DOVOTI-29801 format. One record per residue (C-alpha): residue number from 1; x, y, z. Coordinates in steps of 0.5 Angstrom, whole numbers. Layout:
<recs>
REC num    px    py    pz
REC NUM     X     Y     Z
...
</recs>
This chain:
<recs>
REC num    px    py    pz
REC   1   219   261   265
REC   2   217   264   258
REC   3   212   269   257
REC   4   209   273   252
REC   5   209   281   253
REC   6   205   286   248
REC   7   208   293   249
REC   8   206   299   246
REC   9   211   305   247
REC  10   208   312   246
REC  11   211   319   246
REC  12   217   321   241
REC  13   219   314   239
REC  14   219   315   231
REC  15   224   317   227
REC  16   229   317   232
REC  17   232   310   231
REC  18   228   307   236
REC  19   226   300   233
REC  20   233   299   231
REC  21   235   300   238
REC  22   230   295   241
REC  23   232   290   235
REC  24   239   290   238
REC  25   237   290   245
REC  26   232   284   243
REC  27   238   280   240
REC  28   243   282   245
REC  29   238   279   251
REC  30   236   273   246
REC  31   228   275   246
REC  32   224   273   240
REC  33   218   277   237
REC  34   216   283   232
REC  35   216   291   233
REC  36   213   296   228
REC  37   211   303   228
REC  38   204   305   228
REC  39   199   311   229
REC  40   200   311   237
REC  41   208   310   237
REC  42   211   303   237
REC  43   208   296   238
REC  44   213   290   241
REC  45   210   283   241
REC  46   216   279   245
REC  47   217   273   248
REC  48   223   270   252
REC  49   224   268   260
REC  50   220   273   264
REC  51   227   276   268
REC  52   230   278   261
REC  53   223   281   259
REC  54   223   285   265
REC  55   231   287   264
REC  56   228   289   257
REC  57   223   294   259
REC  58   228   297   264
REC  59   233   298   259
REC  60   229   301   254
REC  61   227   306   259
REC  62   234   307   261
REC  63   238   306   255
REC  64   233   309   250
REC  65   236   313   244
REC  66   238   321   245
REC  67   232   324   241
REC  68   227   320   244
REC  69   221   321   249
REC  70   217   316   252
REC  71   211   318   255
REC  72   207   312   257
REC  73   209   304   256
REC  74   203   299   256
REC  75   204   292   257
REC  76   200   286   257
REC  77   201   279   258
REC  78   199   274   253
REC  79   199   266   251
REC  80   206   264   247
REC  81   206   265   240
REC  82   212   261   238
REC  83   217   267   235
REC  84   223   264   233
REC  85   227   271   231
REC  86   226   278   233
REC  87   224   282   226
REC  88   222   289   225
REC  89   216   289   220
REC  90   212   294   216
REC  91   208   299   220
REC  92   201   299   222
REC  93   197   305   219
REC  94   190   303   222
REC  95   187   307   228
REC  96   187   314   231
REC  97   194   317   231
REC  98   197   318   238
REC  99   204   318   236
REC 100   209   324   237
REC 101   212   327   231
REC 102   219   329   232
REC 103   222   336   230
REC 104   227   337   225
REC 105   234   335   228
REC 106   241   339   227
REC 107   246   334   223
REC 108   250   330   227
REC 109   257   330   228
REC 110   258   323   225
REC 111   254   325   219
REC 112   259   331   218
REC 113   265   327   219
REC 114   263   323   213
REC 115   261   328   209
REC 116   268   331   210
REC 117   271   325   209
REC 118   274   324   201
REC 119   274   317   202
REC 120   266   316   204
REC 121   261   315   199
REC 122   257   321   201
REC 123   263   326   201
REC 124   260   333   200
REC 125   253   331   200
REC 126   249   336   202
REC 127   243   331   204
REC 128   247   326   209
REC 129   243   324   215
REC 130   242   318   219
REC 131   237   316   225
REC 132   240   321   229
REC 133   239   327   225
REC 134   236   330   219
REC 135   229   333   217
REC 136   223   330   220
REC 137   217   335   221
REC 138   218   339   215
REC 139   218   333   211
REC 140   212   328   214
REC 141   206   328   211
REC 142   202   323   215
REC 143   203   318   221
REC 144   206   313   222
REC 145   213   316   220
REC 146   215   312   214
REC 147   219   314   208
REC 148   212   313   204
REC 149   209   318   208
REC 150   214   323   207
REC 151   217   328   201
REC 152   222   323   200
REC 153   218   317   197
REC 154   219   320   190
REC 155   227   318   191
REC 156   228   310   190
REC 157   234   308   194
REC 158   240   305   191
REC 159   242   298   193
REC 160   247   301   197
REC 161   242   306   201
REC 162   237   300   201
REC 163   243   295   204
REC 164   244   300   210
REC 165   237   302   211
REC 166   235   294   212
REC 167   242   293   216
REC 168   240   293   224
REC 169   247   294   225
REC 170   248   300   221
REC 171   247   307   223
REC 172   242   308   218
REC 173   237   302   219
REC 174   230   305   218
REC 175   233   312   217
REC 176   227   315   213
REC 177   230   320   209
REC 178   236   316   207
REC 179   240   318   201
REC 180   246   319   197
REC 181   249   322   191
REC 182   247   317   187
REC 183   239   316   189
REC 184   238   322   193
REC 185   236   330   192
REC 186   241   335   189
REC 187   242   342   189
REC 188   242   347   183
REC 189   244   354   182
REC 190   239   359   179
REC 191   239   366   176
REC 192   234   371   179
REC 193   229   369   173
REC 194   230   361   175
REC 195   234   359   169
REC 196   239   354   171
REC 197   247   356   172
REC 198   250   350   175
REC 199   249   344   179
REC 200   251   339   185
REC 201   258   341   188
REC 202   259   346   183
REC 203   253   350   185
REC 204   255   350   192
REC 205   262   353   190
REC 206   259   358   186
REC 207   254   360   191
REC 208   260   361   196
REC 209   263   366   190
REC 210   257   370   190
REC 211   256   371   197
REC 212   264   373   197
REC 213   261   378   192
REC 214   256   381   196
REC 215   250   378   192
REC 216   244   376   195
REC 217   242   368   195
REC 218   235   365   196
REC 219   237   358   199
REC 220   232   353   200
REC 221   234   350   207
REC 222   230   345   211
REC 223   224   348   213
REC 224   223   354   207
REC 225   228   359   204
REC 226   233   363   207
REC 227   236   370   205
REC 228   244   369   205
REC 229   248   375   205
REC 230   255   377   207
REC 231   255   380   214
REC 232   261   384   213
REC 233   259   388   207
REC 234   255   394   209
REC 235   253   395   202
REC 236   250   388   201
REC 237   246   389   208
REC 238   243   395   206
REC 239   241   393   199
REC 240   238   387   203
REC 241   234   392   207
REC 242   232   396   202
REC 243   229   390   197
REC 244   226   387   203
REC 245   223   393   206
REC 246   226   392   213
REC 247   229   398   215
REC 248   232   397   222
REC 249   229   390   225
REC 250   236   386   226
REC 251   238   380   222
REC 252   240   373   224
REC 253   247   371   223
REC 254   250   364   222
REC 255   257   363   224
REC 256   262   358   222
REC 257   264   356   229
REC 258   262   357   236
REC 259   270   360   237
REC 260   268   365   232
REC 261   261   367   235
REC 262   266   368   241
REC 263   270   373   238
REC 264   264   377   236
REC 265   259   376   242
REC 266   259   374   250
REC 267   257   367   251
REC 268   256   363   257
REC 269   256   356   258
REC 270   249   355   258
REC 271   248   359   251
REC 272   254   355   248
REC 273   250   349   250
REC 274   244   351   247
REC 275   248   354   240
REC 276   251   347   240
REC 277   244   343   241
REC 278   241   339   236
REC 279   235   344   236
REC 280   240   349   234
REC 281   236   355   235
REC 282   238   363   234
REC 283   240   365   241
REC 284   240   372   243
REC 285   247   374   245
REC 286   250   381   247
REC 287   255   384   242
REC 288   263   384   244
REC 289   265   391   244
REC 290   270   396   247
REC 291   265   400   251
REC 292   258   400   254
REC 293   252   402   250
REC 294   250   409   252
REC 295   244   413   250
REC 296   248   417   245
REC 297   250   411   241
REC 298   243   409   240
REC 299   241   416   238
REC 300   247   417   234
REC 301   249   410   231
REC 302   255   412   227
REC 303   258   413   234
REC 304   258   405   235
REC 305   264   402   235
REC 306   263   395   235
REC 307   269   391   236
REC 308   268   386   230
REC 309   268   386   222
REC 310   260   385   222
REC 311   256   391   219
REC 312   253   395   224
REC 313   247   395   219
REC 314   246   387   221
REC 315   243   390   228
REC 316   243   397   228
REC 317   242   401   235
REC 318   242   394   238
REC 319   247   391   243
REC 320   245   384   241
REC 321   246   379   236
REC 322   241   373   234
REC 323   246   368   232
REC 324   246   361   230
REC 325   251   355   228
REC 326   250   351   221
REC 327   244   346   222
REC 328   244   342   216
REC 329   249   339   211
REC 330   248   344   206
REC 331   249   350   211
REC 332   256   347   213
REC 333   258   346   206
REC 334   257   353   204
REC 335   259   356   211
REC 336   265   352   212
REC 337   268   354   205
REC 338   266   361   206
REC 339   269   362   213
REC 340   265   368   215
REC 341   259   370   218
REC 342   253   371   214
REC 343   246   374   215
REC 344   241   368   214
REC 345   234   371   215
REC 346   227   368   213
REC 347   226   368   205
REC 348   220   372   205
REC 349   218   379   204
REC 350   217   383   210
REC 351   211   380   214
REC 352   209   375   209
REC 353   210   367   211
REC 354   217   364   208
REC 355   217   361   201
REC 356   218   353   201
REC 357   217   352   194
REC 358   222   354   188
REC 359   216   356   183
REC 360   213   360   189
REC 361   220   363   191
REC 362   222   365   184
REC 363   215   369   183
REC 364   215   372   190
REC 365   223   373   191
REC 366   226   375   185
REC 367   225   382   186
REC 368   230   381   192
REC 369   235   376   191
REC 370   240   375   185
REC 371   241   368   185
REC 372   237   362   188
REC 373   240   355   191
REC 374   235   350   190
REC 375   234   343   191
REC 376   229   338   189
REC 377   227   335   196
REC 378   220   338   197
REC 379   218   341   204
REC 380   211   339   206
REC 381   210   345   211
REC 382   214   352   213
REC 383   218   351   219
REC 384   222   358   221
REC 385   228   358   225
REC 386   227   358   233
REC 387   229   364   237
REC 388   231   363   244
REC 389   235   367   250
REC 390   238   365   256
REC 391   235   368   263
REC 392   237   366   270
REC 393   241   360   266
REC 394   234   358   264
REC 395   232   357   256
REC 396   227   362   254
REC 397   224   361   247
REC 398   221   367   244
REC 399   219   364   237
REC 400   218   356   237
REC 401   219   353   231
REC 402   225   349   228
REC 403   227   344   233
REC 404   222   345   238
REC 405   215   344   234
REC 406   211   340   234
REC 407   213   337   240
REC 408   207   337   245
REC 409   206   339   252
REC 410   202   335   257
REC 411   196   339   261
REC 412   194   336   268
REC 413   187   334   269
REC 414   185   334   262
REC 415   178   335   260
REC 416   175   329   255
REC 417   173   334   249
REC 418   178   335   244
REC 419   179   342   241
REC 420   183   347   236
REC 421   186   354   239
REC 422   187   359   233
REC 423   191   364   237
REC 424   192   371   237
REC 425   193   376   231
REC 426   201   377   232
REC 427   206   372   232
REC 428   200   367   231
REC 429   201   360   232
REC 430   195   355   233
REC 431   194   349   238
REC 432   191   342   238
REC 433   188   339   244
REC 434   188   332   244
REC 435   187   328   250
REC 436   192   330   255
REC 437   197   333   250
REC 438   197   340   247
REC 439   201   340   240
REC 440   203   347   238
REC 441   204   349   231
REC 442   211   352   229
REC 443   211   360   228
REC 444   206   362   223
REC 445   207   370   224
REC 446   203   376   224
REC 447   196   375   220
REC 448   196   382   217
REC 449   196   379   209
REC 450   192   374   205
REC 451   199   370   205
REC 452   199   369   212
REC 453   192   368   213
REC 454   193   362   208
REC 455   198   359   212
REC 456   194   360   218
REC 457   188   356   215
REC 458   193   351   212
REC 459   196   350   219
REC 460   190   348   222
REC 461   188   343   216
REC 462   195   340   217
REC 463   194   339   224
REC 464   187   337   224
REC 465   189   331   219
REC 466   196   330   222
REC 467   193   328   229
REC 468   186   326   226
REC 469   182   331   231
REC 470   175   332   230
REC 471   174   338   235
REC 472   168   339   239
REC 473   170   347   240
REC 474   174   352   236
REC 475   178   357   242
REC 476   179   364   240
REC 477   181   371   242
REC 478   176   375   245
REC 479   177   381   240
REC 480   172   381   234
REC 481   176   383   229
REC 482   182   378   229
REC 483   183   374   223
REC 484   183   368   227
REC 485   176   370   231
REC 486   173   371   224
REC 487   175   364   222
REC 488   172   361   228
REC 489   166   365   226
REC 490   165   362   219
REC 491   166   355   222
REC 492   160   351   224
REC 493   163   349   231
REC 494   162   351   238
REC 495   166   357   240
REC 496   170   358   246
REC 497   172   366   247
REC 498   178   367   251
REC 499   180   374   254
REC 500   187   375   251
REC 501   191   376   258
REC 502   188   370   261
REC 503   191   366   255
REC 504   197   369   257
REC 505   196   367   264
REC 506   193   360   264
REC 507   199   358   259
REC 508   204   360   264
REC 509   201   357   270
REC 510   200   350   266
REC 511   208   350   264
REC 512   210   352   271
REC 513   206   346   274
REC 514   202   351   279
REC 515   197   349   283
REC 516   192   353   287
REC 517   191   361   287
REC 518   197   365   284
REC 519   198   372   283
REC 520   199   374   276
REC 521   202   380   272
REC 522   201   380   265
REC 523   203   386   261
REC 524   203   387   253
REC 525   202   392   248
REC 526   195   390   246
REC 527   189   385   249
REC 528   182   386   248
REC 529   178   387   255
REC 530   172   384   257
REC 531   170   392   257
REC 532   171   392   250
REC 533   177   397   251
REC 534   184   395   250
REC 535   188   392   256
REC 536   195   391   257
REC 537   197   393   264
REC 538   193   387   268
REC 539   194   384   275
REC 540   189   378   276
REC 541   189   372   281
REC 542   188   366   278
REC 543   187   358   279
REC 544   184   353   275
REC 545   177   354   279
REC 546   177   362   278
REC 547   180   368   276
REC 548   179   375   278
REC 549   182   382   275
REC 550   185   385   282
REC 551   189   391   279
REC 552   190   395   272
REC 553   194   401   270
REC 554   190   407   270
REC 555   187   408   263
REC 556   189   414   258
REC 557   187   415   251
REC 558   191   415   245
REC 559   190   418   238
REC 560   190   415   231
REC 561   188   408   232
REC 562   193   403   230
REC 563   198   408   228
REC 564   200   409   235
REC 565   203   402   235
REC 566   209   405   230
REC 567   208   412   232
REC 568   210   413   239
REC 569   209   420   240
REC 570   201   419   240
REC 571   202   414   246
REC 572   206   420   249
REC 573   201   425   247
REC 574   196   421   250
REC 575   199   421   257
REC 576   201   428   257
REC 577   194   430   255
REC 578   191   426   261
REC 579   196   430   266
REC 580   196   437   263
REC 581   190   437   258
REC 582   191   443   253
REC 583   197   446   258
REC 584   202   441   256
REC 585   209   444   258
REC 586   213   443   252
REC 587   218   448   254
REC 588   220   443   260
REC 589   220   437   255
REC 590   226   440   251
REC 591   224   435   245
REC 592   226   435   238
REC 593   219   433   236
REC 594   216   439   233
REC 595   211   442   238
REC 596   206   443   232
REC 597   205   435   231
REC 598   204   434   239
REC 599   199   439   239
REC 600   195   436   233
REC 601   195   430   237
REC 602   192   433   243
REC 603   187   437   239
REC 604   185   430   236
REC 605   184   428   244
REC 606   181   434   246
REC 607   175   433   240
REC 608   176   425   241
REC 609   177   424   234
REC 610   179   417   233
REC 611   182   415   240
REC 612   182   409   244
REC 613   183   408   251
REC 614   188   403   254
REC 615   191   400   260
REC 616   197   398   256
REC 617   204   398   259
REC 618   207   397   252
REC 619   204   403   250
REC 620   207   406   256
REC 621   214   404   254
REC 622   213   407   248
REC 623   211   414   251
REC 624   217   414   255
REC 625   222   412   249
REC 626   219   418   245
REC 627   219   422   252
REC 628   227   421   252
REC 629   228   422   245
REC 630   230   415   244
REC 631   225   412   239
REC 632   219   417   236
REC 633   217   412   231
REC 634   218   404   231
REC 635   220   401   224
REC 636   218   394   227
REC 637   214   391   233
REC 638   217   393   240
REC 639   223   397   237
REC 640   221   403   242
REC 641   221   399   248
REC 642   227   395   246
REC 643   231   401   245
REC 644   229   404   252
REC 645   231   397   255
REC 646   238   398   252
REC 647   239   405   254
REC 648   238   403   261
REC 649   244   404   266
REC 650   245   398   270
REC 651   248   401   276
REC 652   242   406   278
REC 653   237   403   283
REC 654   233   409   285
REC 655   226   409   282
REC 656   220   414   281
REC 657   213   415   285
REC 658   207   412   283
REC 659   200   412   287
REC 660   195   406   288
REC 661   188   408   288
REC 662   184   402   292
REC 663   176   402   290
REC 664   173   395   288
REC 665   180   394   284
REC 666   187   397   285
REC 667   189   402   280
REC 668   196   404   278
REC 669   197   411   277
REC 670   203   413   273
REC 671   202   420   273
REC 672   207   422   279
REC 673   212   418   275
REC 674   211   422   269
REC 675   211   428   272
REC 676   218   426   276
REC 677   221   424   269
REC 678   219   431   266
REC 679   222   435   271
REC 680   229   431   271
REC 681   229   432   263
REC 682   228   439   265
REC 683   234   439   270
REC 684   238   435   265
REC 685   239   428   268
REC 686   241   423   263
REC 687   236   419   259
REC 688   240   412   261
REC 689   238   414   269
REC 690   231   416   267
REC 691   230   409   263
REC 692   233   405   269
REC 693   229   409   274
REC 694   223   408   270
REC 695   224   400   269
REC 696   225   400   277
REC 697   219   403   278
REC 698   215   398   274
REC 699   219   393   278
REC 700   216   396   285
REC 701   209   396   282
REC 702   209   389   282
REC 703   212   388   289
REC 704   207   393   292
REC 705   201   389   289
REC 706   204   382   291
REC 707   205   384   298
REC 708   198   387   298
REC 709   195   381   295
REC 710   199   376   299
REC 711   200   370   295
REC 712   206   367   294
REC 713   206   364   287
REC 714   207   370   282
REC 715   206   369   275
REC 716   210   374   270
REC 717   208   374   263
REC 718   206   378   256
REC 719   210   381   251
REC 720   213   386   256
REC 721   217   381   260
REC 722   221   379   253
REC 723   225   385   256
REC 724   231   382   260
REC 725   232   388   264
REC 726   225   388   267
REC 727   224   381   268
REC 728   231   379   271
REC 729   230   385   276
REC 730   223   383   278
REC 731   225   376   279
REC 732   231   378   284
REC 733   226   383   288
REC 734   221   378   288
REC 735   226   372   291
REC 736   228   378   296
REC 737   221   379   298
REC 738   220   371   299
REC 739   216   370   293
REC 740   216   365   288
REC 741   217   368   281
REC 742   214   364   275
REC 743   215   366   268
REC 744   215   363   261
REC 745   220   359   258
REC 746   218   353   253
REC 747   212   357   251
REC 748   213   364   248
REC 749   211   370   253
REC 750   209   374   247
REC 751   203   372   243
REC 752   206   366   240
REC 753   204   363   247
REC 754   197   365   246
REC 755   194   359   243
REC 756   197   354   248
REC 757   194   359   254
REC 758   187   358   250
REC 759   188   351   250
REC 760   189   351   258
REC 761   184   356   259
REC 762   179   352   255
REC 763   181   346   259
REC 764   179   349   265
REC 765   173   352   263
REC 766   170   345   261
REC 767   173   341   267
REC 768   169   346   271
REC 769   163   345   267
REC 770   163   338   267
REC 771   164   338   274
REC 772   158   342   275
REC 773   154   337   271
REC 774   157   331   275
REC 775   155   335   281
REC 776   148   336   278
REC 777   147   329   276
REC 778   149   327   283
REC 779   144   331   286
REC 780   138   329   282
REC 781   140   321   283
REC 782   140   323   291
</recs>
C-alpha cells in the first residue's frame, strides 16, 4: 500500500552530502518526492510502498554520511500527492533556524589523490573540496547552508563545476564550496608591503623557497592567517619569537606525514588516529629523546639533546611538541614540496586575535613577516587550530576551535528560556543556549586588549544572528571587572551571574551525564568568590538541585596584584610570610633569587600594600616552582606549573603531610607540606623528587576529602587539571579507592569551558525557579 511521509531530519545534516545520499537512496528504492535544506535541517516529502518507506528511514539512520549527525527524525503521514520522480529542490529559508552548522573538515583522501594527479583538471589546485571535506563554519554567513549564504557566492561556477554540482551521482553534487582553477579562488604571494610578487602555482613554489631560506610567511589558511617558519633553522625561530614578542611559549608544528611525526615524537594508537582524523587538531605529544627530562635540563636548556633536527627554540624547556598534519589542500601543497616540519602558529601579535583579511594582515603583521601568501576566498570568522591531548586513551580538548566548533552539546532537562553566556576573561568562548542545545563558539582568547574585545563582541552578534536567538538572559562571571561582565552590564537584559568554579563544575557535571549529588574538586589560578576574594582551591558537593562549598585551601596573601601571575616569587613570598612572618629562613632556602627582593615583597605583606588573599592552587604551583628554582618568572600563562610538572620524578610515590581543619567547612592547611619541602631543599634532596612528592600530596588531599564527604562520583575540573601528572595519578588513586572519577574531555577544563558551564548552571537555576513557580501555582489552585 502506497503512503506519503513528510520527514524532518535535524542535526548536522547540511554540508555533508546528506541530500545527495538521500537522493541516491530514494532512487534505489523507487521512491518519489522532494528533498530540501531548510533552517531546521533537511525536509523530505516522499511517496512509495510503506515497507519501502520504512526501509528508507531505517537505511537513512544506518548508512548516513560519515560527517553527519542525526539528532532527531520527525515523521508525519499525509495524503498522496502523486510525485513522479525524486528531486532536490531549492532550500527553504523561512522559519526559526534549528539546523546545526558543521565545523571545517580536513581535506579528504579522494580530493588529495585528485590534486596530485597530473591528468586531473584540479591538479595542484589549492582549493579542491567535495561534500566530504573542506570549509564550512569559516565560510558560512547564514542558514541554510547554500552557496549563496557563504563567502563562495562571489565565484560563479564554470560549466564543468556546475555539471558536477548538479549531477546526483557525482561526489561534488551540491558541494557548496565547489571550485576549480578556471572559476575558483587563487593564491598570490605578496612582499611585506603587500605588493604582488607572483600568483598561482608559482606563488606556492616561491613560498616553499622562502621557507627554505628561513623567511617568515603569513599564510592565509582556512580560518585565518598562520605564521609559517622553517622549524629546523634556529635563527629563524628566534627571529619569529623576537618579532612576535613570544619569549618561550611553545609553537605548534605541522609535519608532512604521520611517519615523520613518529621520527620525532612518541605516538600512541589513539594519538595517531586523532592526528589523522577529519578534525585534524594539534595534538600534544612527548618528544623522542635519548634521555628523560631531568630538572637540570629545565634549568639549563643547552643540556637538552633532543634527538631531532627541530630547533630547541620551538618548544624550549618542554618535553612535549604540539603537532598536526596538513589539513587543507594549500597546506599539503606547501608541506609536500618542502618535505620538513614547519612552525604553523596563529597569525597575530601575541595575545591578539588572528587576522582573517589581507588588508588587516598587512597592517598588523608587516612588522613580523617577510611575505604573505594570500587568496581571494573571504573568511567570515576567525577559527583557530584546536589543541588536544590524550589522557587515559581518551581525547581531552584543551582549545576547542577548528574541527569541533560550533557543534552543540545537548543538555538534559532544558529550561524553556534561551540565553547567551559570555564566558570568562581568559581563554574566552561564548555559548548560546537554544532549546536543549548549547552552541559553543570557537576559541576567542584572552580579553586583554581592544582587538580581543572587538572579536568577543562580534562573536556574540554572529551567534545571535546565526541561530536567530532572542535571549531572555545574559549569563556572566561573578567578577565585576571582567570585560565580559561589563559587556552584560551595558545591555538592557536580565543577567544571571555564575560563580567561576561552579561554572567549571556544572560543565563537567553535564558533559559526563551525571545525575544526583557528586563531590567536585575545582582547582585553577583565579576565580572570583562569593566573599569577593580570589578562589582557586575549591571543593563542592554539587547536583542540579543544590550545591555547597565543603572545603577549600587555606588562604594566603600575595603582594602585587596581577603581577603575581607572571612573577612566581610573589606567590612564594606570600606562602613563606604566612608561615614565618618576618623571620623567613633564607639560609635554608639556598636560593638564586636575591634575598632583598623577597624582603621587599615581605614588607608589602607586612604593611598590606596592594595584597590580595587567595585559596588558589594555581598560585601554590607557582610558589613551589619558584621555591625549587624551576621558574621564578613566567613568560606565558601556566609556564611555572608546567615546568614543575615536567620536573617531577615519575618513580617517586611518597608525599608530604598536610592538615585538615574541620570547622563549618574543611580547610586544607598546606603549611606542613611547605615546611617539609624547605627542609628537604636544605638537605639537598633533588628537585625532581620534591616536585613529585608535592603532586602526590595534592592527590592524597583529594582522596582524603573524598572519603570524608562520602560520595561516589568525583569531578576533577579547572585549569590545574591540564596537568597530566596530577590528573592521571588522581584518577588512578580514585579508582583504586572505588570512586568514579570524571573529568573534562569535549569541553576544555580551562576557562575555555566556562561559557558552557555557565549555560548548564543557569539552566539549573531556571529549572529550579520554574519548578518553584509551578509548585506555588499548584498550592494556589488547591
